[in-house]
C-alpha positions in Angstrom: 11.2 2.8 16.4 14.1 0.2 17.5 16.3 -1.8 15.8 15.7 -5.1 17.7 17.9 -8.8 17.5 15.9 -12.1 17.7 17.5 -15.2 19.5 15.6 -18.4 19.2 14.9 -17.9 22.9 13.4 -14.9 22.4 11.7 -15.5 18.9 8.7 -16.5 20.5 7.3 -13.2 22.0 7.4 -11.5 18.4 5.9 -11.5 15.0 7.8 -10.4 12.1 6.7 -9.2 8.7 8.4 -8.8 5.5 7.6 -5.4 4.2 8.3 -4.7 0.3 7.2 -3.3 -2.9 5.4 0.5 -3.1 4.1 2.3 0.3 0.9 0.7 -0.7 1.7 -2.7 -0.6 4.2 -1.7 2.6 0.7 -0.5 4.2 -1.1 -4.1 3.2 1.8 -6.0 4.6 2.0 -4.3 8.1 -1.6 -4.0 8.6 -2.3 -7.7 8.4 0.6 -8.7 10.4 -0.4 -6.1 13.3 -4.3 -7.3 13.2 -2.7 -10.9 13.7 0.2 -10.0 16.2 -3.3 -8.1 18.5 -4.8 -11.6 18.1 -1.7 -13.2 19.5 -0.6 -10.8 21.9 2.6 -10.3 20.1 5.2 -7.6 19.7 5.4 -6.9 15.8 8.6 -6.5 14.0 9.3 -5.6 10.7 11.6 -6.5 8.2 11.9 -4.0 5.5 13.2 -5.2 1.8 14.0 -2.2 -0.2 14.6 -2.1 -4.2 17.4 -1.3 -6.0 15.7 -0.9 -8.8 12.3 1.1 -8.3 12.6 4.7 -5.8 9.2 4.2 -4.9 9.7 0.5 -3.0 12.3 2.4 -0.2 10.5 1.9 3.4 7.7 4.0 3.5 6.4 3.3 6.9 8.7 5.7 8.9 6.3 8.8 8.3 3.6 7.1 10.3 3.5 6.8 13.9 3.7 2.6 13.8 4.7 1.2 17.0 6.6 -1.7 15.4 10.1 -2.4 15.8 12.8 -3.2 13.0 14.2 -6.7 12.9 17.9 -6.3 13.3 19.6 -9.2 11.1 23.1 -10.5 12.6 25.8 -8.8 9.8 26.9 -11.6 7.4 30.5 -11.8 6.3 30.2 -12.1 2.8 33.7 -10.4 1.4 36.2 -13.3 1.7 37.4 -14.7 -1.7 36.7 -17.8 -0.5 32.9 -16.6 -0.2 32.7 -15.2 -3.4 34.2 -18.1 -5.0 31.7 -20.8 -3.7 28.7 -18.8 -4.4 28.2 -18.3 -0.4 28.0 -14.4 -0.9 25.2 -14.9 -3.0 23.4 -17.3 -1.0 24.2 -15.2 2.1 22.7 -12.0 0.7 19.5 -13.6 -0.7 18.9 -15.2 2.8 19.3 -11.3 4.7 16.6 -10.3 1.7 14.0 -12.9 2.3 14.5 -13.5 6.1 16.2 -16.9 5.9 18.1 -16.1 9.4 14.7 -15.7 11.2 15.2 -18.2 14.3 11.5 -19.6 13.9 8.9 -20.8 11.5 7.9 -19.2 8.4 5.0 -18.2 6.4 4.5 -17.6 3.1 1.4 -16.6 1.1 1.6 -14.9 -2.2 -1.7 -15.6 -3.5 -4.3 -12.6 -3.7 -7.1 -14.6 -2.4 -7.8 -14.1 1.0 -6.8 -16.9 3.3 -7.8 -17.5 6.7 -4.9 -19.7 7.5 -2.7 -16.2 8.7 -5.0 -16.8 12.0 -3.5 -19.9 12.2 0.3 -18.3 12.5 1.5 -18.6 16.0 4.2 -16.1 17.8 7.5 -16.4 16.8 6.3 -17.2 13.1 7.8 -14.9 10.0 5.1 -14.1 7.7 5.3 -12.5 4.0 2.8 -12.1 1.4 1.0 -9.1 -0.2 -2.1 -9.2 2.1 -4.2 -6.9 -0.3 -7.7 -7.1 1.4 -9.2 -5.5 4.3 -10.2 -8.9 4.9 -7.0 -9.4 6.8 -7.4 -6.5 9.4 -10.9 -5.2 9.4 -11.7 -6.3 12.8 -8.9 -4.0 14.1 -9.8 -1.4 11.5 -9.8 1.2 14.1 -6.0 0.1 15.3 -4.7 0.1 11.7 -6.2 3.8 11.6 -4.6 5.0 14.4 -1.3 3.4 13.3 -1.7 5.0 9.5 -2.9 8.5 11.1 -1.4 11.5 9.2 -2.7 14.2 11.5 1.4 15.0 12.6 1.1 16.2 8.7 -1.7 19.0 9.0 0.5 21.7 9.4 2.6 20.8 6.5 0.0 20.5 3.8 -0.7 23.1 1.1 -3.3 25.4 2.6 -5.2 25.8 -0.8 -5.1 21.9 -1.4 -6.3 21.6 2.1 -9.2 23.8 1.9 -9.8 22.3 -1.4 -10.0 18.4 -0.2 -11.9 19.6 2.6 -14.9 21.4 0.6 -18.2 19.7 0.2 -18.5 17.1 -2.6 -14.9 17.0 -3.2 -13.7 13.5 -5.2 -10.1 12.6 -5.1 -9.1 11.4 -8.6 -6.1 9.4 -8.5 -4.0 8.9 -12.2 -1.5 6.7 -11.6 1.4 6.6 -14.5 4.9 6.7 -13.5 6.4 2.8 -13.2 2.9 1.5 -14.7 4.1 3.6 -17.8 7.7 3.4 -18.3 8.4 0.0 -16.8 7.7 -2.8 -19.4 8.0 -5.4 -16.7 5.0 -3.4 -14.2 3.5 -2.5 -17.2 2.9 -5.8 -18.6 1.1 -7.0 -15.1 -0.8 -3.5 -14.6 -1.3 -1.8 -17.4 -2.5 2.0 -16.7 -6.4 3.0 -16.6 -7.3 4.7 -19.7 -10.3 7.5 -20.4 -13.0 5.3 -20.6 -12.6 4.0 -16.8 -12.2 7.5 -15.8 -15.1 8.8 -17.6 -17.7 6.4 -16.7 -16.4 6.6 -12.8 -16.9 10.5 -13.3 -20.2 10.0 -14.8 -21.3 7.8 -11.7 -20.0 10.3 -9.3 -21.6 13.0 -10.9 -25.3 11.4 -10.6 -24.8 10.6 -7.0 -23.2 14.1 -6.1 -24.1 16.9 -8.0 -22.0 19.5 -6.6 -18.8 17.3 -7.0 -15.4 18.9 -7.4 -13.1 16.5 -8.9 -9.3 17.0 -7.1 -6.9 15.4 -9.2 -3.8 13.5 -8.0 -1.0 12.1 -10.5 2.8 11.3 -10.7 2.5 12.4 -14.0 0.5 16.1 -14.0 1.0 16.7 -17.8 -1.3 13.3 -18.8 -3.7 13.8 -15.5 -3.9 17.6 -17.1 -4.6 16.4 -20.9 -7.0 13.3 -19.6 -9.3 15.4 -17.4 -8.9 18.8 -19.1 -12.7 18.7 -20.6 -14.1 17.9 -17.0 -16.0 20.6 -15.3 -15.1 21.6 -11.5 -11.7 20.1 -11.6 -8.4 20.9 -9.6 -5.2 19.5 -10.9 -3.2 19.1 -7.3 0.0 20.8 -7.2 3.1 18.2 -7.1 3.7 17.1 -3.4 5.6 14.6 -0.9 3.6 11.0 -1.4 2.5 11.0 2.3 1.1 14.8 1.8 -0.7 13.5 -1.3 -2.3 10.5 0.9 -3.4 13.0 3.8 -5.0 15.1 0.9 -6.8 12.0 -0.8 -8.1 10.6 2.5 -9.9 14.2 3.7 -12.0 13.8 0.4 -15.4 13.1 0.7 -15.4 10.8 -2.2 -12.8 9.0 -4.1 -12.2 7.3 -7.8 -9.0 5.6 -7.2 -6.6 3.9 -10.0 -5.6 -0.2 -10.1 -3.3 1.0 -7.4 -2.9 0.3 -3.8 -1.6 3.4 -3.1 -4.8 5.4 -4.2 -7.0 2.3 -2.6 -5.6 3.7 1.0 -6.3 7.4 -0.3 -9.8 6.2 0.0 -10.2 3.5 3.0 -8.1 6.2 5.2 -11.2 8.1 4.5 -13.4 7.0 7.8 -16.9 8.7 6.6 -19.1 5.5 6.0 -21.5 7.6 3.5 -18.5 8.1 1.1 -18.7 6.8 -2.4 -15.7 4.9 -3.4 -15.2 3.6 -7.7 -12.4 1.2 -8.3 -11.7 -0.3 -11.4 -13.1 -4.0 -12.3 -9.6 -4.3 -14.2 -6.8 -4.3 -11.7 -4.5 -5.9 -14.1 -3.7 -6.4 -17.9 -6.6 -8.7 -19.4 -3.6 -11.3 -20.0 -2.8 -10.9 -16.2 -6.1 -11.1 -14.9 -7.0 -14.7 -16.8 -4.5 -16.1 -13.9 -5.2 -13.8 -11.0 -8.4 -13.7 -8.5 -8.8 -10.1 -7.2 -12.0 -10.5 -6.2 -11.0 -9.6 -2.5 -9.1 -6.7 -3.5 -11.6 -3.7 -3.1 -13.8 -3.5 0.2 -17.9 -4.5 -0.1 -20.0 -1.7 -1.1 -17.1 0.1 -3.6 -18.2 0.6 -7.0 -16.4 -1.2 -9.7 -16.6 -0.3 -13.0 
């Protein structure tokens, strides 16, 4: 992974994508951009925008064997008193964050409804959006799985955890709390999946896979323990690096995901066409669902409850 500067003359060789949000969001953005870059025969560049407020929103794709390079913006001098007094410093900081210095056209798409417009994006463009659907990259699925391979982590995975998830009938269960629960802004949008969702999902899995064993993944082990304490055949997975959790999730036979792009990818990276994936029909809070279209988020064939 190299840093690349781009000029007006060389921009036409590239497609640049803005990466923001948590790891799962970044994976959606990268996958959609890589798919379009391959259709165009363009080289892909990444513009990673971190978050000063959320630790999990730091750049997370470096752990994958990705082929894209990083767009290196020209330095902007914002240190002068004149710049600070004029407000120019703040404007230039925003430009660096949002990619306004890119020497080519920009494509911005913030809706969660799938749009074919991304396929009209030309070489030399800067693209930004959520792109939370496999429809953006399904025709390049093999390439995406190769870019998001976790094979390099095999030797570092906990041996007992690896044996458990690779056993027949294993089911990853992701219970997300973290910022969903403790950040008021995030909680207002996402809410959290309560016991009723997980009980319904559990019963569906048990009917379809009688010999199932539930592997519980969570960023709040105490809450996950309380929620699943009465579940038969369950293992509360030990705390681990997020990439290790993602690798272990993807090795499970079946999946119960949260309203989380992280566990979405844990299920999607399992290539088994016979896997069962159960996801929440209510991806956001009821209030936010009234104004947000989410039918494109989960792939066809996944069961929503």
